[in-house]
PABAGU-477039 format. One record per residue (C-alpha): residue in three letters; x, y, z. Coordinates in steps of 0.001 Angstrom, whole numbers, plus 500000, padded with zeros to 6 digits. Each point is the difference from the previous one (the first is absolute). Example, Ala and Ser with C-alpha at 12.3 -4.5 7.8 and 13.67 -1.06 7.14 Angstrom:
# PABAGU-477039
ALA512300495500507800
SER501370503440499340
This chain:
# PABAGU-477039
MET206103758827596996
ASN500507498282496664
HIS497661496994500017
PRO499201498377496611
PHE496431499020500956
LEU499107503435501413
ASN501693501769497098
SER498117497963497378
THR496670500395501811
LEU500372503763500429
ARG501146500407496387
GLU496896498260498672
LEU497666501894502358
GLN501522503269498770
LEU499460498779496454
PHE496259499686500661
ALA499856503382501735
ARG501575501721496974
SER498086498135497280
ARG497402502034498105
ARG498657496786498443
PHE499393498464503423
TRP498164503067501321
THR497900500185496818
THR498991496359500481
PHE499191500652503657
ALA497879503062499165
LEU498048498110497315
VAL499217497129502376
VAL498791502403502718
LEU497842501828497439
ILE498430496728498829
PHE499085499044503572
VAL498615503481500761
VAL497809500059496886
SER498795496389500189
GLY499524499992503789
PRO500432496269500646
TYR499110498196503250
GLY497021502265500658
THR501942503267500128
LEU498066501456497045
GLU496715499785501888
LYS501248500788503502
MET502529502792499402
THR499929503375498320
LEU502525500676497244
GLY502383501929502281
VAL499911497419502777
ARG500338497198497469
PHE503064501687498487
GLY501626500387503429
TYR499152496414500944
TRP501447498389496873
LEU503034502308499962
ILE500891498949503565
VAL499231496327499316
HIS502213499880496926
THR502798502076501522
VAL500233497711503027
THR499506496704498171
TRP502350500827497111
ALA502670501195502431
ILE499823496737501958
ALA499777497778496921
ILE502830501730498116
THR502315500085503012
LEU499588496266500633
ALA500180499262496252
ILE503351501793499762
VAL501309498295503135
ALA499077496604498508
GLU501432500999496617
VAL503367500765501592
LEU500085497045502408
LEU498962497352497459
ARG502237501012497070
LYS502310497045500511
HIS497114497540500272
LEU497498501129497330
ASN500937501303496551
HIS496709501707499150
THR499538503500501379
LEU496189499765499964
ALA500042496768502022
ARG502189501584502674
MET497834503137500169
MET496770497972500068
ILE501161498004503032
GLY500644503206501919
SER496707501539498877
LEU497957496987501090
ILE501738499950503390
ALA498982503665500282
ALA496346498911500089
LEU500295499373503762
PRO501012503531501059
ILE497759501463497286
GLY497016498112501421
PHE500587501636503374
ALA500510503424498379
LEU496703499701498099
GLY498185499305503255
VAL501497503119501601
ILE499104502179496991
ASP496440498683499866
TYR499597500653503720
ALA501320503567499586
PHE497511500776497217
ARG496946498062501180
GLY500385499921503755
TYR499584496245500236
TRP501748496823498916
THR498677498535496763
GLU498470496547499772
MET503482498637499259
ASP501030500489503624
SER502587497233499778
GLY503514501053499040
LEU500353496772498016
HIS496833500779498025
ARG501311503451499178
ALA503324498496498928
LEU498211497588497656
PHE497983502926498677
ALA503246501901499358
LEU501728497167498102
PRO498562500774496530
LEU500668503717500539
CYS503616499229500898
ALA500397497864496885
LEU498479502801497898
PHE502326502627501496
CYS502987497747499347
LEU499057499428496351
LEU499373503695499383
THR503261501106501603
TYR501961497259498237
MET498620500999496599
ALA500790503640500692
MET503394499555501636
HIS501607496635499139
ARG502582501480497637
GLN501090502625502516
ILE500153497378502766
ALA502198497767497864
GLU502371502867499266
ALA500073501145503634
SER500788496471501160
VAL503321499928498161
PRO502703500554502622
ALA501704503344499669
ALA503710500088499437
SER502126500907502983
PRO500369503809500015
ALA503613500025500996
VAL502992497801500573
SER501299499769503557
ALA502932502251500663
ALA501868497027501425
GLU499677498064496744
PRO502993500491497723
SER499457501565496605
PRO500182497546497090
ALA503004500045497735
PRO499486501822496659
GLU499857496734498034
GLN497459498584502483
ALA497902503160499737
ALA500047499779496203
SER498955496358500193
ARG497074500884502282
ARG498866502770497668
SER499975497564497073
GLU497871497457501850
PRO496278499879499146
GLU498028502128502448
ILE497610497158500733
LEU502757498046501761
ALA499996502603502794
ARG496458498865500839
LEU501140496421500653
LYS501491498511503131
PRO503808500072499794
GLN500252496219499715
ASN497753500021496895
ARG501879502678498062
GLY501708498665496902
PRO499748499964496212
LEU496356500173498902
VAL498484496866498458
ARG496317500805499560
LEU497061502085501259
SER496355498969500194
ILE496704501459501207
GLU498388498494503089
ASP496890501957500988
HIS501227503497501007
TYR503527498675500443
THR502889499547497618
HIS501820496702500468
VAL503710500741499555
VAL502289497033499347
THR503790500366500110
THR502846497498499933
ARG500121500235503808
GLY496317499633500873
HIS496510501360499413
GLU497709502473501741
LEU496582501657499663
VAL500194503786499693
LEU496838502041500510
MET500050502197496892
ARG498405500205496583
PHE501591497873497282
ALA500308503018497697
ASP501950501852502697
ALA502208496964500614
LEU500931499908496307
LYS501180503605500264
GLU502445499005502742
LEU501848497328498012
GLY502719502423498978
GLY502122498741497159
THR499303496301500575
PRO499543498420496536
GLY496653498264499873
LEU496586499903498429
GLN496387500157501115
VAL498645496835498383
HIS496515500238501514
ARG497976502723501719
SER500794498186503276
HIS503578498825499374
TRP503460501440499306
VAL503089497839499398
ALA503705500913500025
ASP501748499116496734
ALA502877498273501778
TYR497692497456501661
VAL497975498911496977
GLU500923496330499485
LYS497739498989497110
PHE496491500210498572
LYS497298497414499537
ARG496609499801498352
ASP496987498323501555
ASN496668499897498149
GLY501113502907497840
LYS501067502150502953
LEU503578501153500492
PHE501740499748503381
VAL503334501329501248
ILE501976497498502089
THR502366501760502404
LYS503183498482501375
ASP498247499169503269
GLY497459497916498048
THR497061502400500242
GLU497598500077497045
ILE498746503486499162
PRO497304500555497356
VAL500591502358497099
SER496884501991499161
ARG498953500531496413
PRO500691503774499969
ASN503596499288501102
LEU500807497214497512
GLU501618502320497472
ALA502173501664502642
VAL501145496570501210
ARG500848498954496429
LEU501985503185499419
ARG501898499585503272
PHE500747496283499865
GLY499813499196496295
HIS497720497606498108
LEU497784497907502275
């Protein structure tokens, strides 16, 4: 069954399972806990038992935290722009099942429930660990998550759909690749691109949309559209540059839709060469 939510969730879980960087981070964290022996485990457990205890604790807690973080990351994409914020919400919610899991693990190793016999107390205890896991996994994996979150192109055209005419096919081939990432109603001549967190804000004559991809990769998908990167965070199509203005010594591009875009100092010469004396 082709379900967008399940597909996105499984794709990101597979990304973690295949990531050497993630497993290296996981192994280092387990090693730190085994060597330091926090929460009394250094005094009460031998090295072998301590290793088994912390390996099980981290395997279970990371699995729960990452699964819920990915579920939240997928579900909240349309409501929150920042990947870390979406993952953190899921990780903190994971504190409840993790609190119960910690109680079960402690009982298995020690034969009795710890002093935190309340599930709520264990959940509160797990909150900082969940936040730590989320930060570590985000730092290790945020770029891969952003790339995996970009919807894949449809693998095939339905057999019932008629083939485009040769001139239509040629027109599609000449279109910038980035337009294929937009909703059909937003596809049109490109006006400008800007960075917004891990997204690229794509503006066309027909609308605008956030695309989850690196700005540098977005620039590679502009095809032959004449334009110029005027700032490390902004690209503007030549055809939609209306005028320029200076404000306190800084140069700004004014597009035909009235947007003011700053020109960074390293790009001043390129702007002068493209648009003449400013």
